[in-house]
N, C-alpha and C positions, 0 to 999 in steps of 0.2 A: 369860627374855624372848627372845623371837625377833623379830629386827629384820626386816619386810619394807616395803622402801618401791617407791616408784613406776620402774617400768624407763625411762631417755633413751626419748620418742618420736622415732620418726623424723623428721624435718622433711619434709615435703611428699607425704607418706603420708596416707591417708584416717584410719587409726588403728594408731598403732604400740603403744602399751599405756596404754589408757584405763584405769585399775584404780580404780573406786569405791572412793572413799574412803582409798586409800592416797595421803597427799600429801607433796611433797619438803620438806624441812627448809628449804630455800631453793632459790630460783633459782642457775645453772643445777641441774636434777635429778641427784640422785646415788643410786649403788645402793651401800649397806654391808652389809658381813656384821656380826654378831651379836658378834665377837670385835675389831670395829673401835673398838667404843667403850669411852671411858673414864672411868669414876667420878672426878671432881674428890677430890681428898684432904679427908679432916676430916667427907664429908657422906655420908658412907654410912650412917649411922643415918637421919639424915632423910630420903634419896631412898628405902631402904627404907618407911620410913615413908606417905611422898607415893605410891610405886609401889601400896600395899595401896590406900589411899583411892581412887584413881583407880581402879583395878580396881573396890572396891564403886559405881561410877556407876552409873545406869541404864540409860542411852540411848545411851551412846558403842559405837561400834563396837569389835571388838578393836583393828584397824586403828589407829584414830585413838586408844584407851588408849595402845598402844605408842608411835605418834607424840608424845603427849606426857611419858611415860615417858623417853624418848630423849632429848628436849629439855634434859633435866638432864645429859647426856652429855656429854663431851667427844667429838669426832671427829679423830684426828690427820691424817686423809686430806683433812680437809676443814676447810679453816684459816676460811673465812667464817661456818661456823656456830660461834656464842657458847652456851654454855649458859648457860640460865634458872636462876634459884634454884628451889629445890625449891617454895617459898614460891608463886613465881609460876607455876609448873606447875601448881601444884593448881588457881588460880586460873583460870588458860587453860582447866585441862580442865572445870574447874564450868561455866564460859561456855559452852563446846562441847556439855556436857549438856545445858544448857538449852536451846540452840538444837536440839537434836535430839529433844529432849521435843516442842519445838513443831513439829519436822517432823512425829516422829509422830503428834501429836494434831488436826494441821491437818486443813480440812473441803475437799474437790475440789469442785470447780463442776462441774455435771452436765454431759457430754456435751453436744455439739450435733451431730444429723444433719449430716454433709457430703455435698455433691454427688460424683457419682462421677470420677474423675480423668481428663481428656480432655487429649492431647498436641495439640500438643509441650510437654512438662513440661521445669522451669527448678528445679534442686536445689542447694542450698547448707550446705556443713556449715560451722557455724559454731564456735570454740573457745571453750569455755565458759569460760576463765580472763580471756578479753578480756571477758566481760560485766559489766559495772559493779557487779552486785551479786555475782559472786564472790567478793573478797574487800575490805572496807570499807577497808582500810590499804591498799590500792593504788590511791589517787587519781588514777592517769592513764587510768583506763579509760574509754572515753567512749560505748560502744558497748552494746546490749541489743540480747540476743537476740529480745525481742517488739517490736523494732521492725524487723526484717526488714519488705521490701515484699510486698504482695500480688504482684506478677510470679516471689517465690520459691514453687512447689507445693510443694515438701517441703525443710522446715527439718532440719537434723541436729544433733541434740546430739551435739558431738564434744566429749568429756569428757577434762578431762586436770587435773591441779593443783586445781582445784576441789574441795573438801573435804566430806566426805558430811554435815557438819553444817554446809554453809556456807548462808546463807538464800537464795542462790541458787534452789536447789531448790523453797521456796516460791513465788518470785516464778514461777517456771519453771510449774508445777501451778496457781497459783491466779490468775494476772494473764495471763503471756506466752502459754501455750495457749489458754487460751478466746479471746481476742486474734486469734491468729495464725488459729484455727479460724477466725474467725467470716467473715474475709476470703477463706476457700476454702484457707490454706495448714495439711500438715500436718505434724504436729512427729514426729521421728524419732529413737531413739536408736542411736546409733551404740555396739557391745563387739566387741573382736576376739576374733579366731578360736579362742585359746587358752581362753577365757571358757567352751568349750562341754567341754572335754576333762580338767578335773582334774589337769593337771600344773602346771607352775613359774607361779606369779606367773597363776592361772587364777580367782581372787576366789570370788566362793559355790562353783564347782564343786571348791574343794580341800578342802572337808571330804569325805575321804572315808568316814565313817563315814555321814553322813547321805546321799551320794549316790554309793555304790559302783557300779562299771562292771559292772552289769547291766541286764536288762531293764527293770526296776522302779526300778531308781537313776537310769537315763537318762530314763525319763519322768519321775518326782521334779526331776529336775535342768532339764528343761526347761522344766516347769510353773515353778519357783521364778526361772530366767532371767524368762520371760514375766510373774511378776508384777513381778519384779522393777525389770526394765528397761522395762516397757510401762504397766504397770496402777498400780504405784505414783503414780506422778503422771500417770497418764491421757494417755498419750501416742498417739501413733497407728500406733505399727508400731515394727518391730525391723529394723535393718542390721547385718549380720554380717560383716567385716573379713577378705577372704582373701587374705593377702600373705605373702611369706618373711617379714617382719616379724614378725608374728603366729603363727608357728606353733608348734604345741605344742611345749613342752621338756621333759624331765625332767636333772636336773642339767645344765642347759645344751647338751642336744644334742636332736634332733628324735627324739621318739620315735614309732614305727608304730603303738605299741596306744593313745596318745592321741589322733594323729592319727584311728587308725581309728575310734576312740571320738564324736568330732566327729561324724562321717557320721550317724550314729546317733543322736545327741542333737536335731543339727540337722533330722532327718527328725520327732522327736517334736514338735519347735517347728512343724512343718510342719504337724501334727496339729491344733495348737491356735489358730494365728493364718495369715493370708497367703490366698494363692489357693484353695488347698483344705482350710484351717483351719476348725474350729469358728466361732470367730469371723474372719469374711470383713472386717470392717470397719477392723480392724487390718493393717496392709501388713507381709510380709516380704521383705527385700531382701538381696542378698548385693552388696556390692561387692569389688572385685579387682584385682590388677597381674596376675594369671596370661592367659596364651591360653588357652583349652578345653585343650589338650592338657596344658597345664600341671597347669590345676584339678583338684585328686582330689576335690573333691566335686560339682562340676557334675551330671556324670551320673545319681547317684542323688538330687539334691535338688532339681534344675531344678521338676521336676511344682510345687514348692510356693511357689516363689517369685512375687511379683507384679512387680518388676522386678530388672533385673542391672545394676549400675554397673560401667563397666571405665575405670581410669584410666590414659590415655594422655598422661601429662603430657610436655610437651619434645619435643625432636627424636623422639625413639626411640619415643616414643608415636605421633608421626605417618607417619614412616618406617618404624618396623620397627628392634629391636634387631639392634646391630651384629656379624656373625657374624666375629670376627678370625680363625680358621684360616681361612674361607674367602673373606674381604676382599671380603664382601655385606652387603647389609642383609637380614635373614630375612623374607621376604613373610608368613609365619604370625603376626608380633606386629607387622605393618602396622595400618592403621587397616580396611583392606577385611580383609584376613587373620584378623584378629581376628573379626571381625563372621561371617567364613564359619565358622569353628570354631562359635562360639557359636549359630551358627544350625541347628546338627543338636540342640539343646537348647530353645532361647526363640523366641517369636516376636519380630519386628522393633520393635513398641510398646511391647516389654518391656526392648527394650535404649538405655543410654544412655551417653555417653561423655561425659570427664570431664578438667577442666583446671584448673590452681592458679594462684591469688593468687600476689603475693610475700611471704612471710611475713619479718616484721622479725628482723636480726641472723641471716640462713637463709645462712651462707657456701657452703655445698655444693648443695644443690638447686635451684640457681636457672634455674627451667623456661624462662624466655622466653615464657611464655603468654600476655602481655599487653604493653604498649608497654613500651619501656624508657625511663627520663628524657631530656627534650630541654630543654637551658637555656631554650631559645626557647617553650617550650610550658608551662607549670607545669600544664597541667590536661591533658598527655597520657595520663596512665595513668586517665583516664576515658572517654577513647575507647578503642572498637573497632575502628576502622579497622585494616586490615593485620594483624591480630593472629591467634596460632593459636586464639584462645578463638573468632573469628569465624569460621574457617574450619570449627572445629568445630561451629556452629551452623547453618553451610550443609551441612556435608557429611552424605550419605546414602546407606547400605548400597546396591551395584548390582543387591541380588538381594534376594528376601525382600517388602519394604516400606519404610515410614518409619520411623526409628527412635523410638524411643520421647521422648528428648530430650536435656539437656545439665545438666551440674553442676556446681559449683564447689568447691574447698576452700580455706578460708580465707575464704568471704564477707564476715568481719568486716576486711578488708584490701583490700576492693574502691575500686577510685580512685587507690590507690598505685601508683606506676610500679615497675618493676623497676631497679634498679640495674644500672649498664654494666658495672662491675668488681666482682671477688670479695673487696670488702673493705668493712669498716665504713662505712657512710653513714648518720651521723645523722641527717639530716633526712628520710630514706626511711625508716629507722627508728624514728618517731617515732610513736607509737598516735594516729590523728588520726580523727574523728568521720567516718563513712561515709555517704553520700547513696546508693550502691548504685547510681551510673550505668551500669556496667558492666554488670551483672547484668538492669537496667530494660532496656539497649538490645538485649541479646542474646536477652533474649525474645521484643521486638517484632521483633527479626529472624526469629527461627523462627513469630511469630504472624502475620506478613504476607507468609509463603512459599506460594505459592496452591498448593502441591502437598499442605499439609495441610487444604486446604476441601473437606470434607464432598461425599461422591459423592453426586447427586440426580439429579429426574427429567431435568436437561437431558444428564446423561451416559448414563443408560439408561430411557428413555421407557418401559417394560414394567415396571410395578410387582415381577410374580415375578420378572424378570431379575434386577432392581435390588435385591431382596430376598437373593436366591440369590448374588449379586457380593459383597454385602456380609457374607455371613455366610461364606463362603469367602477372600473374597482380603482384605478391610479396608476401612474407613471412609472413607478418605484417598483423594481423586484422584492422589496419589503412588504409591499403592500399587498401581495398575492396571500402571504398566510393569515393576513390579518383582515381581512376583506369578511365580514360576517351579514351581509344584505343577499338582496335577491338579485340573483344575475341570469339576464333574460337574453338569447342568444336568439335573433329572429332574421339575421341576415343572410337571404337564400344563396349568398355565395360562399358561406362556411362549408366547408367541403373536408377538414380534417378537425378536430378536435385534442389533439396534440397539444400539451400543456397544461390544459385543466386541472392537472393531475399537481400542480404547485398550490392549488389553492386549498385550505383545511378547514378554514369557519365558514364556508357557504350555507345560509339558511335556506336557500331555495334555489335549486337550477332548472329553471324553465329552456326546454328544447323545441324552439314552434317553428314550424314549416321551414324548414331545412330540406330539401330536396335534392342536394349535392351531399350528402352524408348518407354511407350504406350501411357505415356499422361503430358499434358503438361498445366498447372494451370497458370494463370495469379498471383497470390499469390505466386507460385515460382518461377519467374523472375526476373530480377531486378527491382528496385523501378520506373525508367525513361523508364518502358514500357509506360509511358504517362508523358508528359511534368511535369517539376517539378520546384520548387521555392525553394532556398536553402538557410535556414536561419542559419546556422553556422556562430557563431560570433568569432571575429578575437580575439587574445590575446593580440594584441598590443596593445597602447595607440598613434592613430592616429589624430594628430591635423591638423588645419589648412584647407585647401580646399580639401582635398583629403580623403577618407575613401574607404580602400581596402577591407572591410565586403562586401563594395557593388559590389564588381569584381565576376563575374560568379557566378550570382545569378540564370540568368533564363538556366537552365538544360531541353534540347531538349529532344525528346523522342528518344531512338536508333534505327536504323535501324534493323529490325529483317529478317532472313535469313533462311528457314526453308527448306532441301532438302534429302532427301533418307533416310527418316526416316520412315523405311518399316514396322515395328511395330506399328507405333502411331494409336492408336483408338480415342482417343477424344484432341481435341484442344478447349482451352476455353482462348480466348485474350478479352472477353468483358469490359466494362464500362473503356476504359483507353484512349479515346480520338484517337484512332487510324485513320489513314486515307488512307493508301495504303494496299494492301495487294500483290504488286510486288513482295515482297523476300519470296514469300510463292510456291515451286514446287508443285503444286497440283498435278501432276501426277505423282511423285514418294510419295505418299500416298496413298497408295492402300489398307491400313488395317482401313481408318477412318470408324467409325458409327457414331460420334455427334460432331458437331462444332458449338460454341457460339461465335460471331462476334457482338452480338450486344451491341446497345447504345456507338457508337462510332462515328467517323466524314465520314466513307465512303461512297464513291458517288459509286451505282451499279446500274445507270442508264445502260439501253441496249447499247453496244458498246462499254464500258468503259473497259480496264483492270482491275478494279477490278470484272466487273460483268464474264468476261470472267474466273476467276480463281475460284469464288466464283460457278459461273455454273459447274466446271469440280467437284471440291469440292462434290456438289451435288447429281452430276451422280456418282462417289464412294460412296455416302451415300446409293443411291437406288441399285445401285450394290451388296452393302452389307447388301442389307436388313433391312438397318433404317433410319429412319426418324427424327432423333432430331438434328434441325438444327434451331438456332435463328440467323436472321440478321436485324430485325428489330428496331427502337429507332435511326435512325443516324439522324445527324446534322452536313452536310458537311459543311466547313468554305467556307466562300464565300473571291476571290481574285479575284484581278484587271486584266484585260483582259492582254495580253502580249504585244499585237500588235491591231492596229486599222485600219480602210481603209486607203489609200492612195489618192483615187482620188478625186480630185477636189470636192468640194462641192459648188452647185449653187444656188442662190438665186433672186429673183424677188424683183426688187427697189419697194420699199411702204410697207414694211412688216413687220415694227415697229424695236425696239430693240432686236437682236437675241444675247444668252446667249451661248457664244462660247462652254462651258464646258457642257452643258446642251444638244445642240443638236449634237456635236460632239463625247463627252466623256462619255460614259455611261456604263451600264452593269456588271453583277458580274459572274465569273467562278468559279466552281469548280476545285480541282489537278486534274483531269479527265478530265477538259475542258469542260465542259458540259456549257454551252452559257445561262445565262439567264437572259432575259432583263428588263422585268418587273414582278408585281405582280402576273399577270395574268398566266405569265411562269413560277413562280415559283410554283403557286397551281397546276396546270395541271404535273407539276415534281411530286407532292408531292403525287400525284395520280398513278404513275407508280406501278404496283406488280413484286414479283418474285412469283412463285407458287400460285401466288392468295392471296399474301399477300402484303402490302404497305412496304415499307425499311425505308421512312422518317418518322419520330416522328412526330406525330400528332399536338403537342404543339411546333413547331417548326415554328416560325415566319418570311415571308420576311422582316421585320426589321431586322432581327437577324442574317439575311444573306447577305445581301447587302454590298456592299461595299460606302465608302462614298467618294463622291467627292470635299465635300464644303474646303475642305485646299489644291486642286490645284489650280495651277494658270497659267496663261496664256498672253503671248505679241503677240499681234494682231500691225503687221507691215502693213501701206496702201505702196501704189505703188510708194509714195514719202519718203518712209521709214521714216514715222512719227508713232512711235512706242506708244502704249496705253497698260494698263494692268490690265484695268477695266473690264475684261472676255466677253464685249457685242461688237456688231459690229450695226451699224446702216446702216440701206438700205434706206436710205432717197435719196440716191442719187449711181450711178453707181460706183463702185469701188471693187479694187482687193487685195487681204488682203493674207497675209502668217501670220497663227497663227500658234505658238508655244506652247504646254501644257506640265508643269512639273508640278511633284508628289511635296509632301508636304514637300520632302529632297531636291528638287530643283534640280530632276532628269529629263533631257527630256523624255517624254515618247508619243508624239504625235508630227508631224508636217504637214500639211496640206493646202492645197490651198482653200481659198473662193473666187467665183465670184459674186457679184454682181451685174445685168444687164450685160452689156456687158464688157468684159473681158479687164483689162487694163494693159501695160505691168510695169511690174516691173523696177522702176529705180535703178540704182546703183549708189557708193557714186564715182564719179570720181576722189575727190581728198583722197581718201584712200592711206595711205604713198606716198604722193607729194613729190617731191625732195625737199629741202628747197635752194635756189639760194642765199635770201641774206636778213639776218636780223642780230639785235643784239645780238643774243643769240641761236647758232646754234641747241644747246641740246635741251633747252625749246621751241623752234618754233616745234621741229620733233612732240612734243606732241599734238600740233593743227590738227594732221592728222593721229595719230596713231590708230584710232578706239575707244579708253576708251574716257569715259565722267569725268574719275576724274578732279577734280579742279586743278589747279597750279599755281606758279606762274610763269606771261611770262615775265614780266619786270620790272624794279625796277623806269622807266622814266614813265612821261605822257602821250603819245604817243607811237605807237611800229608797224612796219612793216613789215610784212614777203611775201616775192616775192618768189613763187615756180611755181614747172612744175608739171602739169598733168602728170601722167603715161601713162593715156589712154586717149587722147583727144576724146570730144563727141561734142554731143549736151546737153546743159546743161537747164534744165527747171527748176530746184528748187536750194535753197540755206538756207541753215538751221545751227543756230550756236548755242552754248551752253556756259554759264560765267555763273560770279555771279550776275548778273542783274544789276550792278554798274558802268558800262562803258559806258561815255557819247554817243559813238558813234562806229557803224561797219560799215565799207565802203569797199566793195570790186571793184576793180576795172582788166581792162584787155589790154591787150599789144597790141599796136597798129602800133607800129614801127617793124624797119626792123630786122626780125628777124633770118635772116642769120648772122647780126651784134649784135645779143643780148648785148653778154658782154658789151659793150661799150655804148649802146642804154638804157639800161635799168637802168640807172641813170639819163636819162631826164625825168622831169616832163610829158613834153607834150605829150610823147607815152603812157603815161597811163589814161584810159578814165575808170570814173567811171561809173558802169555798173548798181550798187543797193545799198542802204543804210537801216539801217536799223530805221524802224519807232517806235518801242517802245515808250510806253507814262507811261509805271510804270516799276516796277523792276522785270518784267518777266525772267525769267533764261534760257528761252527755245525761240528762235527767229526764225519764219520759213515765207518763201516766195517764189513767182514763180521768175522764171527766164527765159530768153531768151539770147543764147548764143552758137553759131554752131562754131564747130572746134576750142575751145580757148585753146590754149598751158601754155601760161607763165600767170599768175594772180598775183593779191596782195592783202591781207586784209590790212586794217589799223585801230586800235584801238586805240580811243583816249579816255583821262580820265582826268579830272582837277586835282584830287588828285593823287598823285605818286600810284605804286605798281598796276597792272594789271594783275587780274588772267582771266583765260582762261581754256575753258575745251576741246572743239570739235567745228570743221569746218567741215560742209559738203558742196560737189557741188555733187548736181542730177540730173541725166539725162540718156541719151544713149550712150555707148560707141561703138567704131569702125565703125562696117559696118551700125549698128542700127541707127548710129547718122546720117545717110543720109536720113533716112525715118522720118515721124513726126508721132509723136503719133496717129495720126488718121488713117495714114497706116500701123500701128502696131495692132490697132483691127483686132480682130478674123475675118477671112473669113467666107460663109456660111456653106462651106465645112468643118471649124475648128467647126462651132457652133453645126454641125451635127454629129460631132465626140465625141464633148464632151457631147451632149446629150444621144450618148452610152453609153460613158462611167458612165454618171449622172444614166442612167437606172440599169447600171449594180453594182452599188455599193450600197454595204449594209452596214447598220449603224454600225456593226463591220465586 
């Protein structure tokens, strides 16, 4: 016999281990292996006979048969379990088989057609073991699944403990489902993720012969799952719980193959029921604790879902998970962060968030989503004021649209307050009759929210426009201000744009082929015709270091496309900080008689795209005998140039200190790439006119236009690779520098060579990534040559040597090292022995010749000094310190590699011909 019992469910989660037909021998749930069973003495033959008779029963499932057979055994690890006699076990099994026969032969009532679901929705997970018909021997059960009120749109059958032969299933199919359907409530079955896997504790999918992990096997398994959990009891859909506690495991270890299979089976289920299934009357739902980034199924299965339910119980659900290593809250797991992640895959009306009621005798997960007990108010548990559940009911995504609704776990505990302490609470742990006051109040709160009112004629008087908005944006008024996509209006029957100003986050507005539109006015367009700052406050109680009310505050202006409006006579987009006309197809607006684009940020200089479009519009106005055109008071925004000259900059010796930011990086451009370097350039720009009128605002100042380079930084590296960041070059002597300029965000924006006097060749670090030959710590010693200047512990000893081989031997002209400034001496030696026998010769002290030693007289952390070594291949650095613990950063051997090493530095200076070429480059070089 294979003993297989129910795995303990995880409190507070929607579904941790609801295995159909597998019930515990007693509460609390136990997990036992077959070898833990002990046969009572003297009953061997009796038990064997009874087991055979139980196996011969017709209707009981294998799991249930095993349960009755195991009931005759002792379980040493479970003292609460008392074995029954073989006779009693057989009687119990026969009674259960009779009930199973009754279930198999029951008549299911005809399904009534249900109205389409309309949000805001409210769902509740009812725990089957708390239904009064689940187990007749438990007389303290007072609630019934069928008594859930009409305010519950989605009633989830959250199964655990209830046996597969329990008459609860008859009650559910023949009475409760019809009753709930009649009031508009849909009944959904919840199963754990692993039921799709064929892994451990995976119910019917564990039958690998019947359901192999093949395409055909997965199709068959998907059909069996839908038949068993949906059609068998005439339910309205399937909910699959995706969370860590139900991840597929094999031998108690997460199994990648089993997990991958769940994706395929999920998709096959989605072809049978759900949004894209053959039977669209049955819902397919996913509930999860994961963020979108963590969810391994959402990307491939989202298209099949009707709804996604996200468990956001407790403080971390509202605020985000706490990241201990960073001492902050994780934004991606906050309420808004979770939605933003999932918004890539589903629509907002599919998205529901959930809280938990207090589960009796649950000492671990006390989420505090409902009110805590108050001795002065015995009815506090029935109220929603000030609760997290209330805040969730009010919460809406900041972008996309209105949420689909709210759900609760353990709805059968509706009305019971949360204990203050994590201890037993006999009064609050009692099973009591629920009146579902909290659920009713939360549903009412959502229903009375004006944001859920349907879009109607008062919002958009033009019928054709209204239909386009409802189709693309949503059906509710609250969807309007949250829509952030592209709105394309191309129905030729649209003749009035009134109402578009109710939108405020549109990314792009396309007005295409609308011949009946004669006027476009700025007041009729979405609010973010100009950039906005969102002042919408959060309904949540955000604590700690993260506040989601700060998210998405900056709302950029939308892109505007106007094309094919043959009847358009007037266009006014003045005073809205617009900076481009690129979306306006001026050649398709033949009826224009008036335009006002004044008081914006347009650069209308000759030769720009903006100017070309404006000239086309002005020609149309002239053709139509009109002269109403306003384009003045422009204040183009100044931007940083996108690139700078890369030609080397030549400086003479003796010019003092040069600031590389001032001399190499300057100028401001418009978004039309008009470059302005100086205030004089700007004044000349302001004097430009169109039809004799200036287009730049007369009060617009150069200081308001130019960009600042104050926060730019520069890395200046000389020919010996010595680096400085003080932004200046000293021209006192001939030197060559490589200058790298970064913006305030640390991004490199420019790199150029600066030559003072005669050019010097740039050295390279010959020791970069050197091969370690001998040392007392190979791993740490490799860091000496990794190019990083981070400090590390090189050795625990008082002295340490590292023998290394240069990857590219050459002429070494300089050496430099970085440390903590506390080492007593750093010595560099070169190998002068027989290189062909290096392995044996390297350990002889006489083969190493000291070539240089640091001469620091203080605690400088950088030492640099000239060096003269030709074609060295093997070197040794020795570091000594009186105290233990040697810290080091980096060693550099600087010089010229390969062929270059055969020349001297003087030989590498530019020839007269080189200088002539450089002079030509210099003459051709522009500042920008």
